[in-house]
C-alpha positions as a Python dict, from the first residue, in 0.01 Angstrom:
ca = {
    (1, 'X'): (0, 0, 0),
    (2, 'X'): (-117, -351, 38),
    (3, 'X'): (-191, -540, -282),
    (4, 'X'): (-576, -554, -342),
    (5, 'X'): (-808, -847, -441),
    (6, 'X'): (-1173, -806, -558),
    (7, 'X'): (-1434, -1033, -645),
    (8, 'X'): (-1806, -1043, -695),
    (9, 'X'): (-2095, -1275, -756),
    (10, 'X'): (-2410, -1239, -939),
    (11, 'X'): (-2726, -1278, -754),
    (12, 'X'): (-2911, -1507, -1009),
    (13, 'X'): (-3032, -1787, -783),
    (14, 'X'): (-2988, -2003, -476),
    (15, 'X'): (-2612, -2038, -391),
    (16, 'X'): (-2479, -2380, -465),
    (17, 'X'): (-2164, -2581, -379),
    (18, 'X'): (-1988, -2471, -699),
    (19, 'X'): (-2038, -2105, -581),
    (20, 'X'): (-1894, -2184, -256),
    (21, 'X'): (-1606, -2398, -343),
    (22, 'X'): (-1522, -2238, -682),
    (23, 'X'): (-1564, -1861, -599),
    (24, 'X'): (-1653, -1771, -238),
    (25, 'X'): (-1418, -1989, -44),
    (26, 'X'): (-1100, -1917, -261),
    (27, 'X'): (-1192, -1533, -259),
    (28, 'X'): (-1248, -1521, 118),
    (29, 'X'): (-919, -1702, 183),
    (30, 'X'): (-754, -1395, 11),
    (31, 'X'): (-832, -1168, 316),
    (32, 'X'): (-543, -1295, 512),
    (33, 'X'): (-291, -1169, 244),
    (34, 'X'): (-472, -884, 51),
    (35, 'X'): (-694, -574, 111),
    (36, 'X'): (-1011, -721, -2),
    (37, 'X'): (-1313, -600, -179),
    (38, 'X'): (-1623, -816, -219),
    (39, 'X'): (-1948, -707, -412),
    (40, 'X'): (-2289, -824, -504),
    (41, 'X'): (-2294, -783, -883),
    (42, 'X'): (-2672, -708, -903),
    (43, 'X'): (-2656, -495, -1239),
    (44, 'X'): (-2489, -781, -1395),
    (45, 'X'): (-2774, -1009, -1289),
    (46, 'X'): (-3023, -766, -1456),
    (47, 'X'): (-2922, -930, -1800),
    (48, 'X'): (-3130, -1234, -1694),
    (49, 'X'): (-3356, -1153, -1382),
    (50, 'X'): (-3638, -934, -1475),
    (51, 'X'): (-3845, -1001, -1161),
    (52, 'X'): (-3755, -717, -912),
    (53, 'X'): (-3862, -917, -597),
    (54, 'X'): (-3640, -1201, -700),
    (55, 'X'): (-3352, -966, -761),
    (56, 'X'): (-3389, -808, -417),
    (57, 'X'): (-3425, -1138, -258),
    (58, 'X'): (-3140, -1295, -437),
    (59, 'X'): (-2909, -998, -343),
    (60, 'X'): (-2966, -1025, 23),
    (61, 'X'): (-2929, -1411, -5),
    (62, 'X'): (-2569, -1364, -153),
    (63, 'X'): (-2503, -1115, 133),
    (64, 'X'): (-2593, -1357, 385),
    (65, 'X'): (-2404, -1629, 207),
    (66, 'X'): (-2070, -1438, 208),
    (67, 'X'): (-2117, -1346, 584),
    (68, 'X'): (-2219, -1697, 687),
    (69, 'X'): (-1899, -1836, 520),
    (70, 'X'): (-1682, -1604, 717),
    (71, 'X'): (-1650, -1264, 542),
    (72, 'X'): (-1563, -997, 808),
    (73, 'X'): (-1725, -667, 693),
    (74, 'X'): (-1481, -478, 942),
    (75, 'X'): (-1169, -624, 773),
    (76, 'X'): (-1292, -610, 402),
    (77, 'X'): (-1510, -372, 212),
    (78, 'X'): (-1842, -555, 115),
    (79, 'X'): (-2095, -353, -101),
    (80, 'X'): (-2375, -391, -354),
    (81, 'X'): (-2251, -285, -707),
    (82, 'X'): (-2571, -94, -774),
    (83, 'X'): (-2506, 153, -486),
    (84, 'X'): (-2161, 268, -633),
    (85, 'X'): (-2268, 515, -910),
    (86, 'X'): (-1902, 594, -984),
    (87, 'X'): (-1856, 237, -1136),
    (88, 'X'): (-2115, 318, -1394),
    (89, 'X'): (-1970, 641, -1498),
    (90, 'X'): (-1633, 474, -1520),
    (91, 'X'): (-1800, 214, -1743),
    (92, 'X'): (-1893, 470, -1987),
    (93, 'X'): (-1536, 615, -1994),
    (94, 'X'): (-1398, 260, -2068),
    (95, 'X'): (-1651, 199, -2340),
    (96, 'X'): (-1514, 489, -2532),
    (97, 'X'): (-1182, 318, -2543),
    (98, 'X'): (-1302, -35, -2605),
    (99, 'X'): (-1279, -170, -2952),
    (100, 'X'): (-1606, -334, -3074),
    (101, 'X'): (-1398, -621, -3217),
    (102, 'X'): (-1287, -681, -2857),
    (103, 'X'): (-1645, -727, -2756),
    (104, 'X'): (-1714, -934, -3049),
    (105, 'X'): (-1452, -1183, -2925),
    (106, 'X'): (-1599, -1207, -2574),
    (107, 'X'): (-1688, -1562, -2488),
    (108, 'X'): (-2037, -1477, -2343),
    (109, 'X'): (-2135, -1294, -2662),
    (110, 'X'): (-1972, -1560, -2899),
    (111, 'X'): (-2122, -1840, -2709),
    (112, 'X'): (-2478, -1679, -2748),
    (113, 'X'): (-2434, -1627, -3115),
    (114, 'X'): (-2313, -1977, -3162),
    (115, 'X'): (-2633, -2121, -2995),
    (116, 'X'): (-2849, -1881, -3219),
    (117, 'X'): (-2660, -2009, -3545),
    (118, 'X'): (-2702, -2374, -3428),
    (119, 'X'): (-3088, -2326, -3401),
    (120, 'X'): (-3064, -2144, -3741),
    (121, 'X'): (-3178, -1803, -3590),
    (122, 'X'): (-3043, -1448, -3636),
    (123, 'X'): (-2692, -1441, -3478),
    (124, 'X'): (-2809, -1174, -3250),
    (125, 'X'): (-3147, -1310, -3158),
    (126, 'X'): (-3244, -1223, -2802),
    (127, 'X'): (-2904, -1077, -2723),
    (128, 'X'): (-2925, -736, -2534),
    (129, 'X'): (-2642, -483, -2495),
    (130, 'X'): (-2620, -566, -2131),
    (131, 'X'): (-2482, -914, -2245),
    (132, 'X'): (-2274, -768, -2515),
    (133, 'X'): (-2108, -500, -2315),
    (134, 'X'): (-2086, -707, -1983),
    (135, 'X'): (-1715, -719, -1989),
    (136, 'X'): (-1692, -330, -1993),
    (137, 'X'): (-1886, -314, -1668),
    (138, 'X'): (-1684, -590, -1522),
    (139, 'X'): (-1374, -382, -1608),
    (140, 'X'): (-1518, -92, -1439),
    (141, 'X'): (-1586, -308, -1126),
    (142, 'X'): (-1211, -421, -1120),
    (143, 'X'): (-1034, -100, -1234),
    (144, 'X'): (-1245, 151, -998),
    (145, 'X'): (-1088, -29, -685),
    (146, 'X'): (-740, -76, -838),
    (147, 'X'): (-749, -446, -798),
    (148, 'X'): (-410, -624, -831),
    (149, 'X'): (-583, -977, -854),
    (150, 'X'): (-927, -1099, -930),
    (151, 'X'): (-998, -1463, -829),
    (152, 'X'): (-1213, -1608, -1117),
    (153, 'X'): (-1315, -1927, -1277),
    (154, 'X'): (-1146, -2041, -1589),
    (155, 'X'): (-1449, -1916, -1799),
    (156, 'X'): (-1410, -1565, -1655),
    (157, 'X'): (-1030, -1524, -1710),
    (158, 'X'): (-1098, -1343, -2035),
    (159, 'X'): (-1295, -1074, -1873),
    (160, 'X'): (-1002, -987, -1639),
    (161, 'X'): (-765, -992, -1955),
    (162, 'X'): (-1024, -746, -2128),
    (163, 'X'): (-1013, -527, -1830),
    (164, 'X'): (-629, -511, -1840),
    (165, 'X'): (-643, -454, -2219),
    (166, 'X'): (-869, -150, -2176),
    (167, 'X'): (-656, -12, -1874),
    (168, 'X'): (-339, -46, -2088),
    (169, 'X'): (-504, 143, -2376),
    (170, 'X'): (-614, 431, -2162),
    (171, 'X'): (-282, 448, -1967),
    (172, 'X'): (-94, 458, -2313),
    (173, 'X'): (-321, 723, -2451),
    (174, 'X'): (-274, 959, -2168),
    (175, 'X'): (79, 861, -2104),
    (176, 'X'): (3, 774, -1731),
    (177, 'X'): (-19, 492, -1496),
    (178, 'X'): (-373, 596, -1397),
    (179, 'X'): (-514, 237, -1390),
    (180, 'X'): (-388, -57, -1204),
    (181, 'X'): (-324, -366, -1444),
    (182, 'X'): (-522, -658, -1286),
    (183, 'X'): (-422, -1019, -1305),
    (184, 'X'): (-672, -1324, -1292),
    (185, 'X'): (-621, -1573, -1023),
    (186, 'X'): (-744, -1923, -1088),
    (187, 'X'): (-743, -2208, -830),
    (188, 'X'): (-644, -2499, -1037),
    (189, 'X'): (-788, -2746, -768),
    (190, 'X'): (-1155, -2597, -810),
    (191, 'X'): (-1156, -2429, -1151),
    (192, 'X'): (-1415, -2682, -1267),
    (193, 'X'): (-1665, -2813, -1024),
    (194, 'X'): (-1880, -3098, -1159),
    (195, 'X'): (-2255, -3113, -1113),
    (196, 'X'): (-2497, -3385, -1054),
    (197, 'X'): (-2454, -3509, -1419),
    (198, 'X'): (-2083, -3452, -1456),
    (199, 'X'): (-2099, -3128, -1650),
    (200, 'X'): (-1994, -2801, -1487),
    (201, 'X'): (-2213, -2718, -1186),
    (202, 'X'): (-2464, -2451, -1310),
    (203, 'X'): (-2804, -2329, -1242),
    (204, 'X'): (-2866, -2329, -1622),
    (205, 'X'): (-2812, -2715, -1624),
    (206, 'X'): (-3018, -2766, -1321),
    (207, 'X'): (-2752, -2979, -1174),
    (208, 'X'): (-2654, -2801, -871),
    (209, 'X'): (-2625, -2867, -497),
    (210, 'X'): (-2770, -2576, -299),
    (211, 'X'): (-2548, -2519, -2),
    (212, 'X'): (-2820, -2425, 245),
    (213, 'X'): (-3078, -2721, 199),
    (214, 'X'): (-3168, -2906, 509),
    (215, 'X'): (-3016, -3233, 589),
    (216, 'X'): (-3284, -3470, 415),
    (217, 'X'): (-3310, -3260, 97),
    (218, 'X'): (-2932, -3233, 80),
    (219, 'X'): (-2889, -3612, 103),
    (220, 'X'): (-3177, -3668, -147),
    (221, 'X'): (-2988, -3419, -396),
    (222, 'X'): (-2663, -3599, -351),
    (223, 'X'): (-2838, -3936, -416),
    (224, 'X'): (-2914, -3788, -768),
    (225, 'X'): (-2546, -3775, -871),
    (226, 'X'): (-2506, -3994, -1184),
    (227, 'X'): (-2300, -4304, -1152),
    (228, 'X'): (-2234, -4615, -1386),
    (229, 'X'): (-2353, -4962, -1334),
    (230, 'X'): (-2049, -5108, -1146),
    (231, 'X'): (-2113, -5344, -858),
    (232, 'X'): (-1994, -5227, -501),
    (233, 'X'): (-1713, -5487, -490),
    (234, 'X'): (-1566, -5384, -836),
    (235, 'X'): (-1252, -5157, -831),
    (236, 'X'): (-1337, -4804, -953),
    (237, 'X'): (-1143, -4534, -1118),
    (238, 'X'): (-1188, -4222, -894),
    (239, 'X'): (-1085, -3986, -1173),
    (240, 'X'): (-1408, -4100, -1368),
    (241, 'X'): (-1644, -4061, -1066),
    (242, 'X'): (-1849, -3740, -1020),
    (243, 'X'): (-1893, -3829, -646),
    (244, 'X'): (-1510, -3846, -595),
    (245, 'X'): (-1446, -3521, -796),
    (246, 'X'): (-1693, -3357, -541),
    (247, 'X'): (-1579, -3525, -230),
    (248, 'X'): (-1208, -3452, -277),
    (249, 'X'): (-1267, -3077, -261),
    (250, 'X'): (-1360, -3130, 100),
    (251, 'X'): (-1056, -3321, 202),
    (252, 'X'): (-691, -3276, 312),
    (253, 'X'): (-435, -3435, 68),
    (254, 'X'): (-386, -3742, 277),
    (255, 'X'): (-753, -3800, 312),
    (256, 'X'): (-789, -3767, -53),
    (257, 'X'): (-518, -4021, -107),
    (258, 'X'): (-692, -4261, 134),
    (259, 'X'): (-1024, -4217, -31),
    (260, 'X'): (-873, -4277, -380),
    (261, 'X'): (-715, -4613, -258),
    (262, 'X'): (-1054, -4724, -139),
    (263, 'X'): (-1210, -4656, -478),
    (264, 'X'): (-946, -4829, -638),
    (265, 'X'): (-936, -5144, -421),
    (266, 'X'): (-1318, -5207, -481),
    (267, 'X'): (-1433, -5139, -139),
    (268, 'X'): (-1654, -4848, -231),
    (269, 'X'): (-2006, -4898, -362),
    (270, 'X'): (-2188, -4590, -507),
    (271, 'X'): (-2433, -4582, -226),
    (272, 'X'): (-2155, -4563, 31),
    (273, 'X'): (-1967, -4310, -167),
    (274, 'X'): (-2279, -4096, -174),
    (275, 'X'): (-2325, -4153, 188),
    (276, 'X'): (-1984, -4057, 289),
    (277, 'X'): (-1987, -3741, 72),
    (278, 'X'): (-2308, -3624, 221),
    (279, 'X'): (-2165, -3672, 569),
    (280, 'X'): (-1859, -3471, 485),
    (281, 'X'): (-2056, -3199, 310),
    (282, 'X'): (-2323, -3167, 581),
    (283, 'X'): (-2063, -3142, 855),
    (284, 'X'): (-1901, -2834, 678),
    (285, 'X'): (-2232, -2673, 608),
    (286, 'X'): (-2416, -2717, 943),
    (287, 'X'): (-2262, -2395, 1097),
    (288, 'X'): (-2296, -2163, 794),
    (289, 'X'): (-2641, -2302, 744),
    (290, 'X'): (-2748, -2184, 1079),
    (291, 'X'): (-2577, -1851, 1048),
    (292, 'X'): (-2742, -1803, 693),
    (293, 'X'): (-3083, -1864, 841),
    (294, 'X'): (-3026, -1602, 1118),
    (295, 'X'): (-2896, -1337, 882),
    (296, 'X'): (-3192, -1387, 638),
    (297, 'X'): (-3438, -1350, 918),
    (298, 'X'): (-3296, -1000, 994),
    (299, 'X'): (-3291, -816, 653),
    (300, 'X'): (-3246, -479, 821),
    (301, 'X'): (-2915, -597, 969),
    (302, 'X'): (-2799, -720, 634),
    (303, 'X'): (-2886, -379, 464),
    (304, 'X'): (-2695, -198, 747),
    (305, 'X'): (-2382, -420, 662),
    (306, 'X'): (-2412, -333, 299),
    (307, 'X'): (-2472, 36, 378),
    (308, 'X'): (-2158, 48, 581),
    (309, 'X'): (-1953, -113, 282),
    (310, 'X'): (-2121, 124, 42),
    (311, 'X'): (-1992, 422, 236),
    (312, 'X'): (-1649, 288, 249),
    (313, 'X'): (-1646, 193, -120),
    (314, 'X'): (-1795, 536, -242),
    (315, 'X'): (-1533, 729, -23),
    (316, 'X'): (-1269, 576, -242),
    (317, 'X'): (-1440, 566, -566),
    (318, 'X'): (-1538, 932, -552),
    (319, 'X'): (-1192, 1036, -504),
    (320, 'X'): (-1051, 817, -789),
    (321, 'X'): (-1321, 918, -1021),
    (322, 'X'): (-1239, 1281, -982),
    (323, 'X'): (-867, 1199, -1063),
    (324, 'X'): (-991, 998, -1374),
    (325, 'X'): (-1215, 1291, -1485),
    (326, 'X'): (-914, 1535, -1460),
    (327, 'X'): (-689, 1296, -1657),
    (328, 'X'): (-914, 1269, -1940),
    (329, 'X'): (-1030, 1628, -1967),
    (330, 'X'): (-1368, 1623, -1819),
    (331, 'X'): (-1268, 1867, -1538),
}
């Protein structure tokens, strides 16, 4: 059986360059070598989105984004997490084998606690059980489809490791190889994509570059990238430039080397650097931008694609869940 890769993305807002280059592009590239599963993690998004219309719209937007960047639903299984009830039953089974201490050490929970303490609030202020148990549901997403590899950013590596820990615990308890042990896959070239201000590109920092902006708004957004006060003729360190950090992700190695030389030689003013980055980015996004708009104008067609993916996913999940139930003694 071919090795499997699985990835998902939360529909928490407008897709940006960090989503595209850091998650979508490397995940889609795996389709040439793996049996691939892609899903819209809408129940994960419920932790932070309580507007039903926004959640519905964002979910379709993510579907259109994946498809516009080349996902082939005939070659891969593409579905909405909420339409696979077997995943949620599995999440409860996994929760019964998950030590609370493991969840206490999860980065997402620890970060939320640290922020509360820094503001002299109760450690668990405004922390819901969805946030706390997020890694268990993610483990169910991964283990249900026997994923061998899970492409993630560096900040999500721990969640894959938690899924592996839970799987090993259950396999050991029942003396079986019931669950496949997943491995995180991190692309070192794009593991951290900087935003307009040099921090990690994130909606929470409001420093993103949305991928489907029209040309003029896109150029305006790129012009907001923070630079220093160096004059155009001064040599510049490309490794200290937010523009270069973004531009290099679009280039072949020889093109990157040439651009680096121009920065170092003092032939690159910040205005010119932003102009060239805009041109390179816009050229790569023109095709997907048009396809995205076409797809979003036909939501029924998008729903139909997801429905076909749901049926394929459930056909596998229902059989596997029956096996899991039998092993643990539910049937």
